[in-house]
N, C-alpha and C positions, 0 to 999 in steps of 0.2 A: 611244788609251785606250779601256775598256771603256764602252759605252752604260750608262747608269744606270738601273736599275729603281728608280723612286721607290714608297715606302710612305708616304703622307701620313697624319698623325692617328694613327701607331702609337707603341707603347712605345718610348722611346729605346734604342738598342742600343748597348753599349760593347764594344771589342775590347782584350784585354790582348795587346800587341804583345810579340814576343820577337825583337828584332834581332839577338841573338848566339844565338839558339835555346836550346838547353840548355847550352851552354857555361858554366862556372864556375870560379873560381880556388880554391873551396872544395870540400870533401868532407863534407858533413854527413849525418850517419848516418840521418837519417830522411827525407832529400830524395827526393822522387817524381818529380822532373822530369830528373835526370841520366841515367836510363834512356832518355829519349825520343830521345837521340842515334841510338839504334838504328833509329829510323825513318828516317834519313838517313845511314846509314852508308856509302852510296855517294856522298855529296855531299862534296866535298874540303873547302869552305870554309862552315862555317855560319854567314853573314854576311849581312844583308840588303843587298840591292844598292838602289843610286839608283833604279833603273827601279821594283822593288816597292815602296819607299819612295814615290815620287811618284803611282804608280798608287793605292795605299793612301790617301794623303792627300786626293787628288783626291775618290775615291769615298766615303769616309768622311764628309768634310764634307757632301758634297753629299746624302748620305742621311739626315742627320739633322732628325728633325721639330721641333727646338727651335734658339734662337739659340745656345745654349751647347753647345760641343763638347769634351769631354775626350779627351785622347790619354794612353792608360796604357802605360807601358814597363816592361816586365817581363822576367825570366829563368827561367832561367839568370843570369848576372850582367851587368846593363846597361852598367856601367861599362867592360866589355871593348871595347866599341866605343869608337873615338876621338871625342874632343871634336867634331871635324869633322863626324862623323856627326850629331850632334844641332844642330849650328849649320845645316847642311843642312836638318832637321827644321823650323826654325824660318823659314828662307827659303820651303820649300814651302808651309808653314802660311800665311804672309803672301800667297803668290801665289794661294792659292784661297780664303781666309777670306770674302770678299766682306762680307756683313753679319753674318757669325757673329764670335761672341766664343771664341776658343780657349784652353784651359788644358792645361797638361801636368803629369802627376805621374809619378814615377820611382821605382821599388823598386830598392834595392842593398843589400849586405851591407856596404857602409862600408869594406871593407878597401882599396880603391883610390881612395879619396877623396883629392883634393889642392887646393890654393888654388885653382888654376884652374877646377876644377869647382865649387867653391863659389862663385865670382865669377860663373861663367855661370848657376847655378841662382838666385843672388840677383838679378842683372841682368834675368833674364827671366822672374822670378815662377813658377819650378816649385817645385812640392811634393815633398820628397824623403820616402820612406820607408826607415827603416833597419830591418833585420832586426837585433834583439836578443832573447835569451832570459834575460835578467836579469843577475844579478851573476855576476861572472867564474866561479866554480865550476858554477854552473847553466849559462851560456852555453857554457862551453868543454866540457863533458862530451860534447856531439852536435856543436857547430858547429865542426868542425876544418878546418885548411888541408889541400892535398894530401899534404903529408909527416906529416899528424896532430898538427900543431902547434897553439897556442893562436891565438884570433883576436880576443879580447876587448879586449885592448890597441889594435888597430888600429881596431877599431869605436867605442871610447871617442874616440879620436883623431878620428875621423870626426864624431862629434857636437859635440865642442869646435869644430871648424872651422866646422861649419854655424852652430853658436850665435854665434861670433865674427863670422862674416859677415852674420848677421841672416837666414838662409835658413829659410824654412817648412820644419818637418819633423815627422814623426809616428813611432812606433815600431810594428812589427809583431812580435809576440812570439808563437813556437810553444810551445803548453801540450803537454808532454810528460810521460811517466812520471816523469822525476824531479823538473823543477820545479813539477810540480802539488802536490807534498807542501810547499811552502814559499810558499803564496799571499799572506801577509801581507808577508814580506820582498822576495818577488818585485815586489809591488805599489809598495812603498815605494822600491825601487830606482829604479823609472822616475820618480816624483816627484823622486827627488834629483838625477837628471839633467836635470830641466827638462822632461820630456816631459808635454804637455797634450793629446794625442790618442793613443789607446793601443787597438790592434786585437789581438785574441786568435783564434790559430787553433789549435784542437784537432788534435794529431795522431793520426789514425786510418789506418792502413796494413794493410791485409789481407796476410796471410802469401803467398797467392797468389790471383788473380783468383776470385771467388766464394766465397772462404773466410770463413767468421765468426769465424775466429782471426785475431789482429793481431800485428804485428810487437812486439818487446820494448820500443822506444821509444815506442810508443803510449799514451796516455793513456786509463785505464780510465774507464767511465761514473760509478762511485761518486768517483772522484779529481775529475773534472771537475764533479760537484755541489758536493762539499765545496770545490773551489778557488772557484767563482763565488760560493758564499754567503759566504765569508770575505773575499774581494775586494770583494764589494759592501757587506759591512757596513763595513769599512774607508773605501769610497769614499762611503758614506752620511753618516758620522759626520763627514768633515773635508772632501770635496772635490766636492760637488754643485755643479753650476756653475762649478768650477775645472777639473777634469779631465774630458775626454769619455772615456768609455771605450765603443767602439763597440757593443759587444753588449748594453749597458745602454740606450743611446740607441735602439737597434733594438727592444729589449722595449717600452720606453715608447712608442714609436712603433705597435706593434701593439696596445697598450692605447688608444691614441689612433683606431684604426682607420685611420690613415694609411700609406704604402707606407715600410719601414723601409729604411734604407742599406744593408742587409745583404742578400744575395742569398740566402744560406741559410735566411732567417727570412722571407722575403716567401712570399705564396702561390703564387707563380708564379715559374719561373726560365727560363733559356735566352736571356736577354737579355745576357750577359756571354760573349762569344766569346774564343776565342783564336787568334792567327795566328803561324805560325811564321815563320822568316825568307826562307822562300821564296815566300811568299803562299798557304800552304796554311792553310786555315781551319777548326777545329774547334768542336763544340759548345760547349766548355768548358774552362777551363783544367785541370779536373779529368778531364776524358775526352778526353786527346789520345792516342787509339787509332785504328787505321785504321777501325774501323767506325764512328766518329763525325768521320770527315773529311768535311765537306761540299763541298770544292771549292777551286779556287784562284782568287784574285782576278784574275789575269792571263787567266784563262779564262772566268770567268764574273762576273757584277757581284756585289760584296759584299753590296749590298741584297737580291738575289735569294737568296744563300746564307742570309742572317740571317733572310728571311721566307718562306723555300720550305717544301715539306711536310716534310722530313726533321727541319729544325729545330723545326717544329710539333710533330711526334711526339716530339721529344725534350722540348719543352716540357711536353708531357701527363702525362709521368712524375712530374713534383711532386706532381699532385694525385691520384695513384693511392696510396692509402694503407689499410692494414688497418683493421678495424674497431675495434680498440684506440685508434687514432690519431684516427679519426672520432668516437669517444665519450669522449676525454680533454678535461677541463675547460679544459687549457692548448693545446689543438690550435690555437687562433687565434694563438698566440704564436710557434710555430716551424713549423707547416705540415708537420710530419714532417723538418725541417731538410733538410739536402743528400742527394740522393740518393744520393751516392757513400759516405755512411755507412749505407745502409739494407742493413746484413749481416746481421740477426737474424730470427729467427720470433717470432710472439708464442706465449704460452701454448697457443693454439688452433691453432697450426701454420702460420698465414698468414705468408707472406714479407712483408719491405718494412719491418719495425721498426727503427727507428734505433738504431745501437750505442751512441749518447750519450742515449738516452730517460732513462734512471733518472737521469742527472745533471741532464738539463734540468727535468725534474721537480720535483726537490729545489729546484733554484734558481727556478724559477716561483712554487713555493708559498711559498718563503722570502722573495721579494721582492714578492708579491702585494698587500699592504696598501698599502706605500708607492708601487708603480706605479699602483695604483687611485687614490689620493690625490693623486699628481702628475698624472695624466691628468686628473682632476676640477678641478685647479687651472688647468692649460693650457687646458682647454676653457671655463673660467668667463672667462678673461682675453681670450678671442678676441672 
């Protein structure tokens, strides 16, 4: 095994693991990850080996500066791996845990869910993220199987099984050009299926690298702002304290001056890496490109890759903002959002303006009084 380069008293580092690489049984129209298979087109099987899994498990646990360790399983589609793979995951985690408390969360499209998977997740305390884009017409418009067929009924079957088995689950919803125009219907759907923790991911995909033009499926900035405001109003009237909307929670965290749970809204990033099935580590899940490959854990310790000069350079990009952002009264709430979305120029011609800026500003202004009052109440109760 690699010798571990320790980095004590540093920020925790998370790694989004791709045990099946970019392989998926669906063909979602907006997916940015299916094309990553081209990075490994000369590799016959995009499957994480036992050797890579064990090396990662040992290194990842050892490098963490805190007692709690979170393993994040992502794809592609994670359930393309056999159940025996994840049983081996648990064996290796127990082998190397020592004093650490290890948790697991896994993201899936839900279409391959079975009773056996549900029992495994329940018995071992795994958190399951289910990808759902709203009611059936909105979901099935873009989230199709490889034959172009619908997937919503299979996903809802997965939700029913998870509920019946008492598995912890949340929903990851991609907000796109279609469902963004139905915010209240969209939000109420998730309440109706028992979802109590909801993550929104706005789809923003350039037509080609470096382009300020986006794909037809991408949400517009104005749509994004209107969507957030209408969902926020519905949530504020009925569900504060009952439903956790990740973006609203992160906004409140920034009003409180504490680190948000959403890296795109933090003042720094680069602490959430991605690792492909073969041990290749990249700066971020949204930057799986050759120029952002940091190295391979079988050749160099993960801790050195995560804290090395190349990753520090990547982290510095977040703080590089145009003057419009630096002078924005809401800059402390978004910090320029995700660097991958900084596709525009300011009216003064400076590069680096976020494609979703207009929408975020509308939402931050709309929610400011409520968030300010909530922050004061939380601070006063501490």
